[in-house]
N, CA and C atoms as an extended XYZ file, in Angstrom:
363
Properties=species:S:1:pos:R:3:atomname:S:1:resname:S:1:resid:I:1 pbc="F F F"
N         0.543       -1.440       -0.229 N   MET     1
C        -0.006        0.176       -0.064 CA  MET     1
C         0.934        1.534       -0.002 C   MET     1
N         0.732        2.492       -0.525 N   ARG     2
C         1.112        3.344       -0.410 CA  ARG     2
C         0.864        3.631        0.352 C   ARG     2
N         2.193        4.646        1.117 N   ARG     3
C         2.330        4.860        2.531 CA  ARG     3
C         1.122        6.222        3.056 C   ARG     3
N         0.454        6.563        2.092 N   GLU     4
C        -0.215        7.978        2.657 CA  GLU     4
C        -1.107        6.699        3.003 C   GLU     4
N        -1.828        5.891        2.470 N   VAL     5
C        -2.970        5.056        2.297 CA  VAL     5
C        -3.076        3.915        3.846 C   VAL     5
N        -1.446        4.106        3.964 N   GLN     6
C        -1.438        3.256        5.299 CA  GLN     6
C        -1.350        4.392        7.068 C   GLN     6
N        -0.709        5.526        6.484 N   ALA     7
C        -1.285        5.903        7.653 CA  ALA     7
C        -2.970        6.436        7.827 C   ALA     7
N        -3.971        6.534        7.070 N   HIS     8
C        -5.204        6.435        6.675 CA  HIS     8
C        -5.906        5.952        7.719 C   HIS     8
N        -5.368        4.317        6.518 N   VAL     9
C        -5.722        3.220        7.696 CA  VAL     9
C        -5.465        3.347        9.508 C   VAL     9
N        -3.928        3.368        9.417 N   ALA    10
C        -4.011        3.384       10.380 CA  ALA    10
C        -4.638        4.332       11.996 C   ALA    10
N        -4.527        5.490       11.420 N   TYR    11
C        -5.240        6.595       11.803 CA  TYR    11
C        -7.276        6.048       12.307 C   TYR    11
N        -7.500        5.898       10.881 N   THR    12
C        -8.635        5.218       11.757 CA  THR    12
C        -8.998        4.395       11.976 C   THR    12
N        -7.954        3.035       12.500 N   ALA    13
C        -8.310        2.105       13.247 CA  ALA    13
C        -8.317        2.437       15.030 C   ALA    13
N        -6.480        3.188       14.948 N   ALA    14
C        -6.531        4.458       15.991 CA  ALA    14
C        -7.730        4.562       16.886 C   ALA    14
N        -8.413        5.864       16.086 N   ARG    15
C        -9.870        6.202       16.363 CA  ARG    15
C       -10.226        5.849       16.332 C   ARG    15
N       -11.356        4.904       15.373 N   LEU    16
C       -12.293        3.925       16.251 CA  LEU    16
C       -12.049        2.809       17.195 C   LEU    16
N       -10.694        2.686       17.665 N   SER    17
C       -10.507        1.440       18.972 CA  SER    17
C       -10.021        1.821       20.194 C   SER    17
N        -8.920        2.925       19.876 N   ALA    18
C        -8.587        3.548       21.069 CA  ALA    18
C        -8.751        5.061       21.279 C   ALA    18
N        -9.977        5.034       20.712 N   ASN    19
C       -10.269        6.863       20.855 CA  ASN    19
C        -9.203        8.030       20.320 C   ASN    19
N        -8.390        7.638       19.686 N   TRP    20
C        -7.248        8.743       19.021 CA  TRP    20
C        -7.804        9.867       18.286 C   TRP    20
N        -7.486       11.078       18.601 N   ASN    21
C        -7.928       12.371       17.605 CA  ASN    21
C        -6.992       12.499       17.197 C   ASN    21
N        -6.085       12.320       17.048 N   GLU    22
C        -4.640       13.190       16.016 CA  GLU    22
C        -5.048       13.493       14.948 C   GLU    22
N        -4.143       14.331       14.446 N   ARG    23
C        -4.443       15.020       12.734 CA  ARG    23
C        -3.328       14.723       12.595 C   ARG    23
N        -2.683       14.524       12.862 N   GLU    24
C        -1.377       14.061       12.771 CA  GLU    24
C        -0.673       12.683       12.861 C   GLU    24
N         0.317       11.897       12.286 N   LEU    25
C         0.475       10.866       12.144 CA  LEU    25
C         2.489       10.800       11.857 C   LEU    25
N         3.108       10.344       13.009 N   LEU    26
C         5.237       10.739       12.207 CA  LEU    26
C         5.186        8.826       11.779 C   LEU    26
N         5.812        9.102       10.709 N   ASP    27
C         5.977        7.952        9.964 CA  ASP    27
C         7.100        7.679       10.477 C   ASP    27
N         8.040        6.375       11.360 N   LYS    28
C         8.791        6.331       11.677 CA  LYS    28
C         9.708        5.403       10.668 C   LYS    28
N         9.022        4.892        9.305 N   GLU    29
C        10.392        4.903        8.534 CA  GLU    29
C        10.214        5.736        8.176 C   GLU    29
N         9.814        6.637        7.535 N   GLY    30
C         9.919        7.957        6.331 CA  GLY    30
C        10.367        8.952        6.845 C   GLY    30
N        10.552        8.863        8.944 N   GLY    31
C        11.163       10.179        9.234 CA  GLY    31
C         9.885       11.349        9.315 C   GLY    31
N         8.772       11.859        8.714 N   ALA    32
C         8.452       12.417        8.306 CA  ALA    32
C         6.670       13.439        9.208 C   ALA    32
N         6.075       13.921        9.514 N   LYS    33
C         4.948       13.720       10.018 CA  LYS    33
C         3.813       13.721        8.625 C   LYS    33
N         2.910       12.374        8.548 N   LEU    34
C         1.886       12.717        8.173 CA  LEU    34
C         0.313       14.059        8.138 C   LEU    34
N         0.019       14.203        7.478 N   LEU    35
C        -1.224       14.978        8.450 CA  LEU    35
C        -2.795       13.864        7.358 C   LEU    35
N        -3.605       13.580        8.735 N   VAL    36
C        -4.012       12.662        8.383 CA  VAL    36
C        -4.995       13.154        8.812 C   VAL    36
N        -6.548       14.357        7.805 N   ASP    37
C        -7.751       15.146        8.453 CA  ASP    37
C        -8.579       14.413        7.529 C   ASP    37
N        -9.697       13.666        8.312 N   PRO    38
C       -10.952       13.035        8.039 CA  PRO    38
C       -11.775       14.373        7.088 C   PRO    38
N       -11.837       15.500        7.352 N   GLU    39
C       -12.039       16.090        6.518 CA  GLU    39
C       -11.568       16.435        5.523 C   GLU    39
N       -10.650       16.391        4.818 N   LYS    40
C       -10.278       17.230        4.002 CA  LYS    40
C        -9.944       15.287        2.668 C   LYS    40
N       -10.249       14.192        3.875 N   SER    41
C        -9.605       12.884        2.981 CA  SER    41
C       -10.499       12.961        1.586 C   SER    41
N        -9.604       11.836        0.644 N   ASP    42
C       -10.745       10.725       -0.474 CA  ASP    42
C       -11.447        9.972       -0.202 C   ASP    42
N       -10.762        9.652        1.134 N   TYR    43
C       -12.082        7.882        1.877 CA  TYR    43
C       -12.835        8.042        2.851 C   TYR    43
N       -13.813        8.120        2.433 N   ARG    44
C       -15.062        8.186        3.747 CA  ARG    44
C       -15.272        7.344        4.231 C   ARG    44
N       -15.412        6.431        5.829 N   LEU    45
C       -15.777        5.979        6.829 CA  LEU    45
C       -16.952        5.284        6.521 C   LEU    45
N       -17.098        4.186        5.887 N   GLN    46
C       -18.583        3.987        6.863 CA  GLN    46
C       -18.743        1.960        7.230 C   GLN    46
N       -19.587        2.115        8.114 N   SER    47
C       -19.729        0.969        8.785 CA  SER    47
C       -20.691       -0.475        8.278 C   SER    47
N       -20.523       -1.375        8.528 N   TYR    48
C       -21.102       -2.343        7.769 CA  TYR    48
C       -21.490       -3.312        8.520 C   TYR    48
N       -22.695       -4.879        8.779 N   PRO    49
C       -22.644       -5.407        8.892 CA  PRO    49
C       -21.957       -6.450        8.755 C   PRO    49
N       -22.013       -7.754        9.165 N   PHE    50
C       -21.081       -9.201        8.949 CA  PHE    50
C       -21.863       -9.597        7.843 C   PHE    50
N       -21.028       -9.482        6.613 N   ARG    51
C       -21.977      -10.537        5.731 CA  ARG    51
C       -21.147      -11.870        4.707 C   ARG    51
N       -21.543      -13.255        5.057 N   PRO    52
C       -21.193      -13.771        5.236 CA  PRO    52
C       -20.729      -14.110        3.756 C   PRO    52
N       -19.769      -14.559        2.779 N   GLY    53
C       -19.327      -14.008        1.925 CA  GLY    53
C       -18.557      -13.092        2.122 C   GLY    53
N       -17.789      -12.494        2.010 N   CYS    54
C       -17.153      -10.705        1.951 CA  CYS    54
C       -15.368      -11.150        2.259 C   CYS    54
N       -15.140      -11.466        1.237 N   ASP    55
C       -14.114      -11.488        1.519 CA  ASP    55
C       -13.024      -10.284        2.149 C   ASP    55
N       -13.260       -9.276        2.222 N   GLY    56
C       -13.626       -8.210        2.932 CA  GLY    56
C       -13.138       -7.957        4.697 C   GLY    56
N       -14.153       -8.565        4.482 N   ASN    57
C       -14.805       -8.767        6.591 CA  ASN    57
C       -14.774       -9.510        6.819 C   ASN    57
N       -13.963      -10.118        8.127 N   LYS    58
C       -13.676      -10.998        9.366 CA  LYS    58
C       -14.231      -11.822       10.355 C   LYS    58
N       -15.206       -9.962       10.902 N   SER    59
C       -15.774      -10.010       12.209 CA  SER    59
C       -17.686      -10.130       11.960 C   SER    59
N       -17.590      -11.573       12.921 N   CYS    60
C       -19.357      -11.377       12.405 CA  CYS    60
C       -20.555      -10.744       14.103 C   CYS    60
N       -18.926       -9.702       14.738 N   ASP    61
C       -19.866       -9.056       15.966 CA  ASP    61
C       -20.042       -8.208       15.291 C   ASP    61
N       -19.886       -7.391       14.009 N   GLY    62
C       -20.029       -5.953       13.909 CA  GLY    62
C       -19.135       -4.904       13.874 C   GLY    62
N       -18.158       -5.361       13.798 N   VAL    63
C       -17.108       -4.324       13.890 CA  VAL    63
C       -16.106       -4.313       12.566 C   VAL    63
N       -16.943       -3.931       11.384 N   ASN    64
C       -16.156       -4.214       10.571 CA  ASN    64
C       -16.540       -2.743        9.645 C   ASN    64
N       -15.819       -2.070        8.809 N   HIS    65
C       -16.247       -0.384        8.107 CA  HIS    65
C       -14.858       -0.858        7.075 C   HIS    65
N       -15.749       -0.050        6.061 N   CYS    66
C       -15.202        0.078        4.970 CA  CYS    66
C       -14.893        1.756        4.692 C   CYS    66
N       -13.625        1.465        4.000 N   LEU    67
C       -12.813        3.065        3.445 CA  LEU    67
C       -12.730        3.089        2.178 C   LEU    67
N       -14.051        3.676        1.340 N   VAL    68
C       -14.835        4.266        0.527 CA  VAL    68
C       -14.187        5.931       -0.061 C   VAL    68
N       -13.028        5.483       -1.667 N   ASP    69
C       -12.896        7.382       -1.974 CA  ASP    69
C       -13.222        7.894       -2.727 C   ASP    69
N       -13.497        8.998       -3.646 N   ALA    70
C       -14.843        9.938       -3.245 CA  ALA    70
C       -14.793        8.654       -5.234 C   ALA    70
N       -14.059        8.463       -5.633 N   SER    71
C       -14.674        7.879       -7.059 CA  SER    71
C       -14.926        6.575       -6.672 C   SER    71
N       -14.883        5.317       -5.477 N   GLY    72
C       -15.828        5.077       -5.260 CA  GLY    72
C       -15.058        3.544       -6.135 C   GLY    72
N       -13.940        4.065       -6.532 N   GLU    73
C       -12.767        3.223       -6.558 CA  GLU    73
C       -11.402        2.272       -5.888 C   GLU    73
N       -11.893        3.038       -4.721 N   GLN    74
C       -10.065        2.616       -3.838 CA  GLN    74
C       -11.545        2.082       -2.668 C   GLN    74
N       -11.864        0.784       -2.328 N   HIS    75
C       -12.248        0.133       -1.229 CA  HIS    75
C       -11.664       -0.317       -0.129 C   HIS    75
N       -11.089       -0.572        0.639 N   ILE    76
C       -10.249       -0.788        2.090 CA  ILE    76
C       -10.920       -1.364        2.862 C   ILE    76
N       -11.207       -2.915        2.955 N   CYS    77
C       -12.502       -3.288        4.002 CA  CYS    77
C       -11.040       -3.921        5.753 C   CYS    77
N       -11.929       -2.865        6.552 N   LEU    78
C       -11.208       -3.157        7.567 CA  LEU    78
C       -12.132       -3.779        8.446 C   LEU    78
N       -11.687       -5.197        9.644 N   SER    79
C       -12.359       -5.155       10.747 CA  SER    79
C       -11.055       -4.985       11.659 C   SER    79
N       -12.260       -4.613       13.044 N   LEU    80
C       -11.675       -4.248       14.017 CA  LEU    80
C       -11.350       -5.393       15.388 C   LEU    80
N       -10.846       -5.417       16.286 N   TYR    81
C       -10.866       -6.563       16.831 CA  TYR    81
C        -9.713       -6.589       18.031 C   TYR    81
N       -10.435       -4.762       19.125 N   GLY    82
C       -10.080       -4.753       20.668 CA  GLY    82
C        -8.689       -3.299       19.780 C   GLY    82
N        -7.480       -3.685       20.452 N   LYS    83
C        -6.445       -2.919       19.261 CA  LYS    83
C        -5.938       -3.813       18.811 C   LYS    83
N        -6.289       -5.050       17.749 N   LEU    84
C        -5.613       -6.145       16.964 CA  LEU    84
C        -6.782       -5.540       15.535 C   LEU    84
N        -6.606       -5.174       14.314 N   PHE    85
C        -6.668       -4.345       13.280 CA  PHE    85
C        -6.430       -5.879       11.648 C   PHE    85
N        -7.383       -6.121       10.796 N   ASP    86
C        -6.421       -6.693       10.353 CA  ASP    86
C        -7.991       -6.137        8.325 C   ASP    86
N        -7.605       -6.023        7.651 N   GLY    87
C        -8.266       -5.618        6.408 CA  GLY    87
C        -7.746       -6.120        5.595 C   GLY    87
N        -8.263       -5.376        3.933 N   TYR    88
C        -8.208       -5.833        2.742 CA  TYR    88
C        -8.104       -4.727        1.489 C   TYR    88
N        -7.529       -4.442        1.600 N   ASN    89
C        -7.261       -3.337        0.193 CA  ASN    89
C        -7.295       -3.646       -1.066 C   ASN    89
N        -8.867       -3.753       -2.055 N   ARG    90
C        -9.306       -4.056       -2.432 CA  ARG    90
C        -8.288       -3.690       -3.855 C   ARG    90
N        -8.202       -2.623       -4.511 N   ALA    91
C        -7.354       -1.853       -5.642 CA  ALA    91
C        -6.541       -2.597       -5.562 C   ALA    91
N        -5.410       -2.259       -4.217 N   GLU    92
C        -4.216       -2.844       -4.607 CA  GLU    92
C        -4.235       -4.886       -4.275 C   GLU    92
N        -5.481       -5.307       -4.083 N   GLU    93
C        -5.251       -6.282       -3.659 CA  GLU    93
C        -4.667       -6.911       -2.810 C   GLU    93
N        -4.152       -6.624       -1.377 N   SER    94
C        -3.344       -6.975       -0.940 CA  SER    94
C        -3.934       -6.393        0.808 C   SER    94
N        -3.252       -7.672        1.815 N   HIS    95
C        -3.986       -7.989        3.000 CA  HIS    95
C        -3.170       -6.756        3.439 C   HIS    95
N        -3.909       -6.610        4.994 N   PHE    96
C        -2.705       -5.986        6.133 CA  PHE    96
C        -3.390       -6.283        7.349 C   PHE    96
N        -1.930       -6.292        8.235 N   SER    97
C        -2.618       -6.507        9.794 CA  SER    97
C        -2.589       -5.239       10.528 C   SER    97
N        -2.516       -5.410       12.124 N   GLY    98
C        -1.428       -4.438       12.648 CA  GLY    98
C        -2.082       -4.246       14.169 C   GLY    98
N        -1.695       -3.808       15.156 N   MET    99
C        -1.732       -2.899       16.463 CA  MET    99
C        -1.723       -2.008       16.931 C   MET    99
N        -2.534       -1.645       17.973 N   ILE   100
C        -2.696       -0.461       18.295 CA  ILE   100
C        -1.921       -0.515       19.529 C   ILE   100
N        -1.465        0.526       19.625 N   TYR   101
C        -0.253        0.754       21.109 CA  TYR   101
C        -0.979        2.013       21.514 C   TYR   101
N        -0.560        2.453       22.749 N   ASP   102
C        -1.007        3.727       23.387 CA  ASP   102
C        -0.492        4.748       22.243 C   ASP   102
N         0.429        4.860       22.118 N   TYR   103
C         0.984        5.987       21.302 CA  TYR   103
C         1.771        5.858       19.664 C   TYR   103
N         1.491        4.331       19.396 N   ALA   104
C         2.088        3.665       17.748 CA  ALA   104
C         0.690        3.293       17.190 C   ALA   104
N         0.872        2.999       16.072 N   VAL   105
C         0.341        1.536       15.271 CA  VAL   105
C         1.132        0.835       14.585 C   VAL   105
N         1.602       -0.005       13.977 N   GLU   106
C         1.983       -0.665       13.823 CA  GLU   106
C         0.805       -1.746       11.990 C   GLU   106
N         1.831       -1.152       11.377 N   ILE   107
C         0.642       -2.635        9.967 CA  ILE   107
C         1.608       -2.879        9.439 C   ILE   107
N         1.296       -4.071        9.038 N   TYR   108
C         2.142       -5.555        8.631 CA  TYR   108
C         1.437       -5.254        7.517 C   TYR   108
N         1.931       -4.871        5.917 N   ASP   109
C         1.459       -5.104        4.904 CA  ASP   109
C         2.503       -6.126        4.484 C   ASP   109
N         0.854       -7.140        3.409 N   PHE   110
C         1.406       -8.300        3.312 CA  PHE   110
C         2.399       -8.530        1.884 C   PHE   110
N         1.491       -7.234        1.002 N   SER   111
C         2.181       -6.910       -0.592 CA  SER   111
C         3.599       -6.314       -0.850 C   SER   111
N         3.813       -5.952        0.762 N   GLU   112
C         5.349       -5.764        0.870 CA  GLU   112
C         6.450       -6.119        2.121 C   GLU   112
N         5.641       -7.621        2.516 N   SER   113
C         6.482       -8.339        3.400 CA  SER   113
C         7.015       -7.305        4.468 C   SER   113
N         6.238       -6.395        5.071 N   ASP   114
C         6.923       -5.427        6.251 CA  ASP   114
C         6.399       -4.739        7.133 C   ASP   114
N         6.731       -4.254        7.966 N   PHE   115
C         6.074       -4.371        8.939 CA  PHE   115
C         6.427       -2.133        9.330 C   PHE   115
N         5.536       -0.963        9.198 N   PHE   116
C         5.552        0.177        9.246 CA  PHE   116
C         4.578        0.517       10.520 C   PHE   116
N         5.043        1.762       10.377 N   ARG   117
C         5.046        2.219       12.026 CA  ARG   117
C         4.628        3.839       12.107 C   ARG   117
N         3.535        3.467       12.913 N   PHE   118
C         3.025        5.146       13.225 CA  PHE   118
C         2.885        6.183       14.153 C   PHE   118
N         3.867        6.773       14.562 N   GLU   119
C         2.844        6.786       16.580 CA  GLU   119
C         2.452        8.163       16.482 C   GLU   119
N         1.862        8.715       17.216 N   LYS   120
C         1.376       10.118       17.869 CA  LYS   120
C         2.275       11.667       17.597 C   LYS   120
N         2.231       12.476       16.100 N   ALA   121
C         2.782       13.195       16.417 CA  ALA   121
C         3.634       14.662       17.488 C   ALA   121
């Protein structure tokens, strides 16, 4: 996933699971602050119930969300399990998983076979 998409997923997971309200994240790999402003983002959050057969959601307890961009072409499924999350980026056909800590979010991006860390700025 592109770094901006990773940051937006990290921000959204942390906001939903850990009540983060920061609008900037520090990209520990890139060494830069990334602005994540949900008001200006191309992505809109949509929540939906579990649907059998949807390869993007895995949680039957109703903690499934979608991040959909304005064009409707970018679609990211996100399932939350407390401070753990996973999901699927349909546009890039890649899976990801992650963990939310008090001051950081780590994402494992399967398409890159690597971890990425974002911290509160």
